[in-house]
C-alpha positions, 0 to 999 in steps of 0.5 A: 441235110438240114442242122437245127441248133438251139441255145436255151437259158433257163429262168434264174429262179430255179435251184441248182436241183430244180434246173437238173430235173428241168434239164434232164426233162428236156433231154429225155422229151426231146431225144424221145421225139427220135423215130417219132417225127418224119425226116428227124435223122437225129437229135441231141441234147447236151445239158452239161455246159463247161462253166465257160458256157453262157447257156444251159442246154443245147439241142443239136438236131439233124433233118432230112431237108428244110421241109422235114425241119418245118413238119417237125416244128408243127408236129404234135409230139414236138409241140406237147415236148416244147409247151410242157417241158421247155417253154415253160422253164426257159428265159431265152433261146437262140436258134440256128438253122443251116444246110450241111 
């Protein structure tokens, strides 16, 4: 199994209300990929960090293997979500992939 964890910070230009809508779009878009992308075992998006956090959104996903993770990165459904719901609104991205 391979874990794929990403932390994003949203662009500062958005209001609190706009950020709430953006977060909801990211969550529904990414979690909607379960059962669509081959090898994707589990996917969860956390959009409610504690005040002590320095990011806005966390993706925690699990894949069958590294090949499945690579397939996810180019899968058309994932690319669509990334290009329409994530990338336009994020200022920074940190990623860690590891075997479990």
